[in-house]
N, C-alpha and C positions, 0 to 999 in steps of 0.2 A: 519398579517404576519410580520416577522422581516425584518427590512431594511437594516441589517448588518450581514455579515457572517465572521467569523474567521476560517481559515484553517491552520493546523499544517503540515508544510512540511519542515523537517529539511534541506534538500538539498538546498533550496532556489530557484534555477533555475528550472523551470518546463519543459523546452524544453527536447527533446529526444536526446540521445547519439547513437553513432553507436552500432548495434546489441541490441536493446531494448528488455526488457522483457514485457510480456503481462500486468503485473500490472503496470508498468510505462506508457504504452500507454493508458491503461484504466484511470489511475488517471489524466493524462493530458487532456484527453478528457472530463472527469468529471468535472475537475475544469473550463475549458473553457466554458463547457455548463452552469455551475452555474453562471460564470461571465456574460455570454451573454443572458441568459434566465431566470436567478433567479428573476430578478426585485429588485435588491439590490441597494442601494445607495452607499454602501462602501464594499470592500472586503479586510480584513487584512490577510496577509499571514506571519506566524511565521516560522522563519528559523534561522539556526546557525549564518549566517552572517547580517541578517536583510536586505534582498534585497529590494532596492528601486522601487518606483512606475513606473518609466521609464523602467526598466528591466522587472517588472511584466507585464506591458502593451505590450512588445514585445512578451512575452511568451503566454499571454492570448488572445491578440487581434492581432494575426500575420498579418491580412489582412485589419485592420482598426483603427479607434480611439476607445478608451475605452469609454464605456457608463455609467461608474460608478467610483467613487473614488478607488484608489488602494493604499494600504499602507503596508509597511513591518514592521516587528518587531521581537523582540528576542523571543527564544523558550519559555521563562518563563512568557512573557507578557500575561496579562489577560484582559486588558481594552477592546479590540475588542470583545472577547467572551462575557464578562459580558454585554456590550452594546447590542450585537446582540441575545444573548441567547444561542449560539451554537458555539461549537469548533469542527470542522470536521477534522478527520485524514484519510488519504488514506490507513492506515494498521488497524490491528485489536488489537493492544496492547494499552488499555486504563489505565492500572495500574499507571504508573508514572504521567500521566495527571491527574488522580483522585487525587493522593496525592499532587500534586502541587496545584490543585484547592483548596484543604482543606487548605493547609498551607497559601495561599495568600488571598482568597476571601470567603472561605466556600463552602460547598457541593452545596448549593442552587443557587449559583451565575449563573450557565449556565448548558447546557447540553453537554455531551460528545457523538460523534458519530463517530465510526469506520467503515472501510470497510473491509469485508472479501474477499480477492482475491484468497486464496488457504487455504486448510486445511491440506495438507499432511505433511508439515515439523513438526515433534514432537516438536522441540524447539519453534516453532510458537504457537503450540497448548497450550504449557507450559505457554507462554506469555498471551495467550488469557484467559487461565483458571486463571491466577493471579487476574483477576478481582474479583473472589470470595473472595479473601482476601484484595483487596484494598477498598477504600471507593467509589466504583462504585454504582450508585443509580438507582432507578427505572425510572428515567427521563433520563437515558444514553441508548445508543443503539449500537448494532453491526448490520451492514446492511448485510443481506444475499442475495446474488444475485440470488438465486434459492431455491425452496423448499428443494431440496436435501442437500443443505448446512445447511439450518435452522435444518432439522431433524438430521444431523450428529452433529451439535454444541449443540443442545439440549441434545442429548444422552450424549455428552462429559460433559456437566455440571451437568446433572442428575448422572452420575457416580461419579463425583467429589463431589456432595452433599452427596452422600452415603457414600463415604470414609470419609469425615468430620464428618459426624454423628458417624460413627464407631470409629474413631480416637479421636475426640475431644468432642464428645456428642453434637455436633452443631445441633440445630433445625431449623436453618435458614442459607442457603447458597446463599447470594445475587448474582444476575447476571444481565447483561444489557438485555434490550429488544432485540428481534431478528426478526425485520420487514424484509419481503421479498420485495426488490426493484431491479429490473434488471439494468444492464448497459445499455447504450444507443448508438445510432449512428446518424450521421448527415444524416437523410433520404434524403433531398433533393440534397446534395452532390453526394450521390451514385445513385439516381435516375437520375441526370444529366449524370453521368458516364456512365450508362447503355444505354443512348441514343447517345453517342458518337461514331458514325459509324467510323469517321476517326481514332480514337484510336483503334477500333475493327480491321480495316483492317491493321493499322500499326503494331500492335503486332503479328497478325496472319501471316503477311509477315516476320517479323523477325524470328518467330518460324517455318516458312515453313509450316503452317497449312492452306490448302485451305479452302474456305468458306463451302463446302460440307462435311468437316471432323469435327467430334465432338471433341471439346476441353474441357477436364475434368481438373478442376483446384484444388489446394490445396494452401491455404494461412496461414502461420503460422511458428513458430519456427522450423527448421528441426532438432528435438531432439528426438532420439529414446528413451531416458532415462526420459524425462520430458514432453514429448507431446504425441507421437504415434509411435509405431513400424510401418515402412512403408510396410511390406510385405503383410499384408491383403489388403491394398489399391492396391499395384501393382497387386496382384493375382486377385483381384475383377475387376480391369480394364481390364486385359487380358481375363478373362472369359466372361466379359460383351461384349467385341468385338466379341468373337465367338458366343454368344447367339443372338445378333442382327444383325450380318453380316455387321456392320458399321466399318469404319476405325476411330479409336479413337486416340487422342494424349493426354498425361498426363503431365500437367506442374505444378511443385511445386515450389511456391514462399516462400522464407524465408531466414534463415541464419543458418549455422552450428556452434554449440558451440565449437566443436573441430577442426573447419576448415577443412583442406584437408583430414584429417583422416576419418572424418565423411562422407564428400562427396564421398570418394571412398567406404565406407561401404553401402551407399545408392546406388551408381551406381552398385555395385556388386549385391545387392538385386534385383534392377530393372532387370538386365540382367537375374538372376535367375527365377523371377517370373512373368515377364512382357516382354518376349522376342520379341513379335511380335507387340508391341505397342511403338510408340516413346515417350521417357520420356525426359523432359527438366527441368533443374533447373534454376530459375530465382532469381536474387538477390533482396531479400525482403527489404533490405536497401533503394532501389531505389524507392521513392514514385510514380514517374512517371511510372515505369514499372509495379508496382502493380496496379495503377489505369487503366493503359491500359489492364492488365489482366482481371480485373472486367469486362471491356467492351468486351473483346475478347472471354471470357469463355462461355461455353453452359451449363456445369453442375458443381456444386461445391461439392466436397467430403472431409470429415473429420471423419475418423474413429479413433478417440482418444480412448486410452485404459488407461489412466494414472491418478492416484489419485491427481496429481498435478493440474489437470483441475478441476475448479468448475462451470464456466459459459460458456465460449468460446464465443468471440466476433465475430470471423471471420463468422460463420454461420449467424449471424444476419447482417453482413455487405454483405454477399452473397445475403440474402433475399432482403435488401434494394437496391441491384444492379439489382434485377429482375431475379436472377438465382434460379432454383430448387436446393434443398440440399439433399445429401445422407449422413447422419451422424450417429454416434453411438447412440444407446439408452443408454445414459450415463449422469449422473448429471444434470447439467444445460442445456444440449443439448435438454433433453425431456421437458424441460421448455420452450424452445424458439421455437422449431420446433414441429409441430403437425402432426403426421404420417399420410400420405395420403392427406394432405392439401398444406403445403408449400414444402413437399419433403418426404423423407422416413427415419424413425428411424430404424437402423439395430440392431437386438438383440445382447447382450453382455453376456458374462459368466465369472464371477469372479472365482478366484482360491480358493482352501480349506483353511478354517480357521484352526488352530491347532498349533502343536509344532514348524513346520517350520516358519510360520509367526511370532510366538512368538520370535523364535530365531533370525529371521532377525531383529525385532524390538530391541531386546536386543543388538545385535552386533552393530547397528547404534548408540544406546544410549552409547555404550562403546567406540565409535569412531573407531570400527573395519571396519565398512562400512560407505562409505560417503552418503550424502543424495541422490546423483544421483544414487548410487548403490542400495540404499534402495527402491527409487520409481521405478527404473528401473527393478528391480527384481520382483516387483508386476506387473508391466505392461507386463513383459515377460511371465507372466502365466495368463494374462487377455485375453479373446478371443473376436474377433468381427466376426459375422456370415459372411463368406466370400460369401457363395452361396447367401444369401439374398441381400448382397451388390451389387453382380454381377447383379442379376436380376433387381434390382432397377435401377442400371446405364443403363442396356441394354434397360429396358422399356423407360426411358427418352431419351436415344439416337435414339430409333426408332420412337419417336412420338413428333414432333415440337410442337403439340398442347398441349400435356401434359406438355412439358417444358414451354410453354408460361402461361399455366393455373396456374401452381405451382408457376411460377415466379411472376405472377401478385398477387397471394394469399400471397406471401411473402412480397411484397412491401406494400400491404395493412396491414398486420400484423405489420410491422414495423411502419407505419404511427399511428397506434391505440395504440401500446404498447411499442415500443422501440425507437420512436424518441426521441431526447434529450429535446424538450420542455414538452413532455409527462412526461419523467422520472423526469425531474427537478421538475415538478408539484408535483410528488409523494414525492419527497425529501422535498420540502417545507411544504407539509402537515404533514410529519413526524416531521419536526422541530417545527412546531406550535403545534402538539399533544405532544411532549415532554414539551413544555414550559406550556401547561395547567396542565399537570401532575405535573410539578415542583411547579407551583402556588398553586395547590390544596393540595398538600402533607402537612400532619400534621407535624410540626416542631418536630424533634426528639430531645431528651436531648443533650446537648453539647456534642461533641466526646471527649473522654479521650486521643485518640491518635491524635495529630494534625499532626505529622510526621510519615512517614514510619518507623516503628521500625527497619527495617533491613537496612535502608538508611538515617538514621538521621544526625544530627549535629555531625560531628566527634570530635569537642571539648567537646561535652557532652558525647557522646558515650565512649570516651577513656579518660575522665577526671581522672579515677582512675590510669591512667598510670604515671601522673605527681605527684610530691611531693605536689605542691600547684596549685591552679588554680586562675588566675587573675579575680578579681571582683571590685565592686565599693568601697568596703571597704579596698582593698589592699593598705597598706601604701608603698609609694615609695620615694626613695631619690636617689640623683645623686652620682654615684661613684666617688671617688676622682680622680681629675685631668680631669674630663670629661668637655668639652666645645664644642664650635661651630665647632672646627676643626674635631670632631668626626663625626659630620653630614656631614661636608664637605667630608670627606673620604668616608663616606657611599654613598654620591651622586655620586662618581666616581668609586666605586668598583662593578663590574658587579654582583657578587654573593649578595651583599647587596641589590641591586635593584630587585632582583627575586621577582615574585608574588606582585608586587606594587599595582595591581588594587584591592587587597583585604584590603588595609589599607589607612589611610589618607596621603595626600601628605607630603614630607619632610618639607614644610613650616609650617605645624601644628606640627611636631615634634620640630621644633626651638621655637615654642610658648611654648611647655612644658618644653624644656630646660631652657628657660629664667625664667619661673616661678620657677622651681625647684631651679635655681641658686639664686633667690631672697629669697624664703621661706626655702629653705633647704630641706623640705619634704613636702609631700602632699598625701592625699588619691587619689585614681583614681577617686572618684566622684568629688573631688575638681578641679581636673585637667579637667575633662568632662565638668564641668560648665563653662569653658573658651570658649566653642564652642556652635554654634547653635545646636539644638536638633538633625537635619538631619545628622550632621557630627559625632556624638559621637560614633556611633558603629565603624567607622573607626579609630577614634583616640584611642579607647581601643585597638583595634588590633595593633595600631602603639606603644602603651605602651608595649605591649608583644614583639614587634620587637625591641624596644630600649634596652629591658632587654636582649634579645637574643645577641645582639651586644655588650653587656658589658657596656652599657651607664647608666643605671638605675639599682638599687638594690631593691629587694622586701623582703629580709630578715630582 
């Protein structure tokens, strides 16, 4: 097993901001679990700013001291990944990482592993599919959080391979491996929450829900266009109350993407479809309130209808908190919840394929429909069986024993399958397996394309734009009257100092100037030999800069 792991996280900081998205929550929990349960000696986090170990410690170990070394690095650094054998990304685009690996250390230096959090955005699928054209290898992987995700991604890559065969005569369309590994939860934390009788009493008092009243809860973003239209849930709760003769209260914890406007829409739908049941909205940005809600609730419901969803962590959290769940028979939900054991899977009905769906996708591709309108329109014509949902809620509301049995079954399933130490064990086994594949692979011929042909060296890609291109054999002379004053002026002129990091310091330019004043002329090679090997690329760029400012002549 590897003792070092590298994580690619451009943002640097791992903590959550206000109104977080599910993928951000999932990645934070994943990275914390790897740090705390992975058994590594060092964790490297690559980011734009190269965040330091103290900051990483605060993000990954918010309640204690780190148990391993934490190091930050730049996005293009490869030392940590090469030492550990894996570079993990919390997103699904591996293309640029594969090209950077080839450019710097070669294809076999380490494995790339990405996470698929959603499949719905066409632009994201386009990025994912670019793996077929990048130097992604058989020892790389995209983690699918459910079998439904793997099936959909496999179909996408199969369709792409067919297109490449037809278009280019390709006989092989490489793709990363697609292992199925779920997301996880902190089972012990949620189990403790479920036993917190004080929290249960506190929140029920705040919501004015007496102990003999059934509290049905939802936890998640309150977005009808990216999560779930709420009308089926409102109607199911209303019908369930009539079926079981119990008094129900429905509390929804989350945040509204469009603020007050969406709150008004949800409230209007609640009045229309759930008139006899009390409906309360709880601030999902308040972690303390959400924790109390897990303790106070009796039944968890999540009738998602959106292709944006691929796994769904909140049903797993509900099971960990000992709640029976009523959820859509939808993608990852049917992977995490077993119908009749931890809760009930409610049948769903997808809309018809054909011209209207094709037109919706085409309008989104042309920028005539936003992504939210694209997925929202699909969800608006996807049904969840209201009658089955109402019957499931009613049965649970009427039977404390059924609620207890299913809640206990959910906690057992989390302990066996979705607790973070279990999931991290699966990830480590994947990392080890990829390492064995990499070690056993027969070395291919050296690649002819070291750089991405469409994102290569701009000085090479556009060399034909210039009359001449500077090289080691370019003969250079000082222009008449040029001296140290020219470099002094450059040092105090803002435009001259632009993009300084791409060339050698002005002190090296003074060395060049002095040599040309003595010799009269020199080739670029002769000037480069004045400097140590590691400085020469920057010095060559400095020669081009001096020519730009009219100090040296190349004609």
